[in-house]
C-alpha positions as CSV (number, residue, x, y, z in Angstrom):
1,M,3.5,-13.0,23.6
2,N,1.5,-15.9,22.1
3,S,3.1,-18.6,20.1
4,Y,1.6,-17.5,16.9
5,A,2.9,-13.9,17.4
6,P,6.2,-14.4,15.5
7,F,4.5,-16.0,12.5
8,L,1.8,-13.2,12.4
9,A,4.7,-10.6,12.8
10,E,6.5,-12.1,9.8
11,L,3.2,-12.3,7.8
12,L,2.3,-8.7,8.4
13,R,6.0,-7.5,7.8
14,F,6.1,-9.4,4.4
15,Y,2.6,-8.2,3.6
16,L,3.5,-4.5,4.1
17,G,6.8,-4.8,2.4
18,F,5.0,-6.4,-0.7
19,I,2.4,-3.7,-0.7
20,L,5.0,-1.0,-0.7
21,L,6.9,-2.9,-3.4
22,A,3.7,-3.1,-5.5
23,A,3.1,0.6,-5.1
24,A,6.7,1.5,-6.1
25,W,6.6,-1.0,-9.0
26,G,3.3,0.3,-10.3
27,K,4.4,3.9,-10.0
28,S,7.6,3.3,-11.7
29,R,5.9,1.4,-14.5
30,T,3.4,4.2,-15.1
31,Y,5.7,7.0,-14.1
32,T,4.4,9.6,-16.6
33,Y,0.8,9.0,-15.5
34,F,1.8,9.1,-11.8
35,L,3.5,12.5,-12.5
36,S,0.5,13.9,-14.2
37,Q,-1.9,12.7,-11.3
38,L,0.2,14.5,-8.7
39,T,-0.6,17.7,-10.7
40,E,-4.1,17.0,-11.9
41,S,-5.7,15.1,-8.9
42,F,-3.7,16.7,-6.0
43,L,-3.2,20.1,-7.5
44,I,0.6,20.1,-7.1
45,P,2.3,22.5,-9.6
46,P,4.0,20.6,-12.4
47,A,7.4,21.8,-11.4
48,V,6.9,20.7,-7.9
49,S,5.5,17.4,-9.1
50,R,8.6,16.7,-11.2
51,A,10.7,17.4,-8.2
52,I,8.8,15.2,-5.7
53,A,7.7,12.3,-7.9
54,P,11.2,10.6,-8.0
55,C,11.6,11.3,-4.2
56,I,8.3,9.5,-3.6
57,L,9.4,6.6,-5.7
58,L,12.7,6.3,-4.2
59,L,11.3,6.4,-0.7
60,E,8.9,3.7,-1.6
61,W,11.6,1.4,-2.9
62,V,13.8,2.1,0.1
63,L,11.1,1.5,2.6
64,A,9.9,-1.7,0.9
65,L,13.3,-3.1,0.8
66,G,14.1,-2.0,4.4
67,I,11.0,-3.8,5.6
68,L,11.5,-6.9,3.5
69,L,15.3,-7.4,3.9
70,L,16.2,-5.7,7.1
71,N,13.0,-5.9,9.2
72,S,13.6,-2.3,9.9
73,R,11.2,-0.9,12.6
74,W,12.3,2.5,11.4
75,A,11.1,1.7,7.9
76,I,7.8,0.4,9.1
77,A,7.3,3.5,11.3
78,V,8.2,5.9,8.5
79,A,6.1,4.0,6.0
80,A,3.1,4.1,8.4
81,V,3.3,7.8,8.9
82,L,3.8,8.6,5.3
83,F,1.0,6.2,4.3
84,T,-1.3,7.7,6.9
85,L,-0.6,11.3,5.7
86,F,-1.1,10.3,2.1
87,S,-4.4,8.6,3.0
88,L,-5.6,11.7,4.8
89,V,-4.8,13.8,1.8
90,L,-6.5,11.3,-0.6
91,L,-9.5,11.4,1.6
92,Q,-9.7,15.1,1.8
93,R,-9.4,15.3,-2.1
94,Y,-12.0,12.6,-2.4
95,V,-14.4,14.4,-0.2
96,S,-13.8,18.0,-1.6
97,A,-13.4,17.1,-5.3
98,G,-15.6,14.0,-5.6
99,A,-13.7,12.1,-8.4
100,V,-10.1,12.0,-7.9
101,K,-7.6,9.7,-9.6
102,C,-4.7,8.1,-7.9
103,S,-2.1,5.8,-9.3
104,C,-1.4,4.1,-6.1
105,F,-0.4,0.8,-7.6
106,G,0.1,2.0,-11.2
107,E,-3.6,2.1,-12.1
108,T,-4.5,4.5,-14.9
109,D,-7.8,6.1,-15.7
110,R,-9.6,4.8,-12.6
111,P,-11.0,7.0,-10.1
112,V,-10.6,6.4,-6.4
113,T,-13.5,4.5,-4.9
114,D,-14.8,3.9,-1.4
115,Y,-13.2,0.5,-1.4
116,D,-9.7,2.2,-2.1
117,L,-10.4,4.2,1.0
118,M,-11.4,1.1,3.1
119,R,-8.2,-0.5,1.8
120,N,-6.2,2.4,3.0
121,G,-7.9,2.2,6.5
122,W,-7.0,-1.5,6.6
123,L,-3.5,-0.9,5.7
124,I,-3.1,1.7,8.4
125,A,-4.4,-0.8,11.0
126,V,-1.9,-3.4,9.7
127,F,1.0,-1.1,9.9
128,L,0.0,-0.5,13.7
129,G,-0.3,-4.2,14.2
130,C,3.0,-4.9,12.4
131,F,4.8,-2.2,14.5
132,W,3.4,-3.7,17.6
133,L,4.3,-7.3,16.8
134,N,7.5,-6.5,14.9
135,D,10.0,-7.2,17.7
136,T,9.1,-10.9,17.4
137,A,9.9,-11.1,13.7
138,F,12.9,-13.0,12.3
139,R,12.6,-15.5,15.2
140,I,10.9,-18.2,13.3
141,A,12.3,-21.0,11.1
142,T,13.1,-20.4,7.4
143,P,10.2,-22.7,6.2
144,L,7.7,-20.7,8.3
145,Q,9.3,-17.4,6.9
146,L,8.8,-18.7,3.5
147,L,5.2,-19.7,4.2
148,A,4.5,-16.2,5.6
149,A,6.1,-14.6,2.6
150,G,3.9,-16.8,0.3
151,L,0.8,-15.9,2.1
152,A,1.6,-12.3,2.2
153,V,2.1,-12.2,-1.6
154,L,-1.4,-13.6,-2.0
155,V,-2.9,-11.3,0.4
156,A,-1.1,-8.3,-1.1
157,L,-2.4,-9.2,-4.5
158,I,-6.0,-9.2,-3.2
159,T,-5.3,-5.9,-1.4
160,V,-3.9,-4.1,-4.4
161,N,-6.9,-5.2,-6.5
162,F,-9.5,-4.9,-3.7
163,S,-11.5,-2.1,-5.4
164,D,-11.7,-4.0,-8.8
165,I,-12.6,-7.2,-6.9
166,M,-15.4,-5.6,-5.0
167,L,-16.8,-3.7,-8.0
168,Q,-16.8,-6.9,-10.1
169,L,-18.5,-8.8,-7.3
170,F,-21.4,-6.2,-7.0
171,D,-21.7,-5.9,-10.7
172,T,-22.1,-9.7,-10.9
173,A,-24.5,-9.8,-8.0
174,E,-26.6,-7.0,-9.7
175,A,-26.6,-8.8,-13.0
176,G,-28.0,-11.8,-11.4
177,R,-31.0,-10.1,-10.0
């Protein structure tokens, strides 16, 4: 394995952990909206939504902490499978219903965009890369781990807000014409 692989493994691990942490935090912060979107956008009956919403939240919190604190390959694998399944359901709803809302990171009243789907595809690729490189993580010095964590926070913030950033860029570009 290349000499940069342990740093890259840590960067990807922190990145995915912070993404899951942001998702859990956002849904927790806007829990009522998250619950309503399970019913309205994903056509899940209200009683079922009330039953599965806390399970989804708990699972996101546990997986995020498992990745960040324990470097758990199991948590990475479970999160990758669940995120991929969710992304496929989101894509199916997006294609079949057109406008669908998702409070993935606590957003409210914003429909899913093509950029959200691109972000999800990117995250699935990162999950695969993280899983592939993960056996080298935790083998770097603490200062490098802190650097990886700091970079991961920055990239996670960009990722969480990717759709809004891209829409703003295109609006600004079109206004300048």
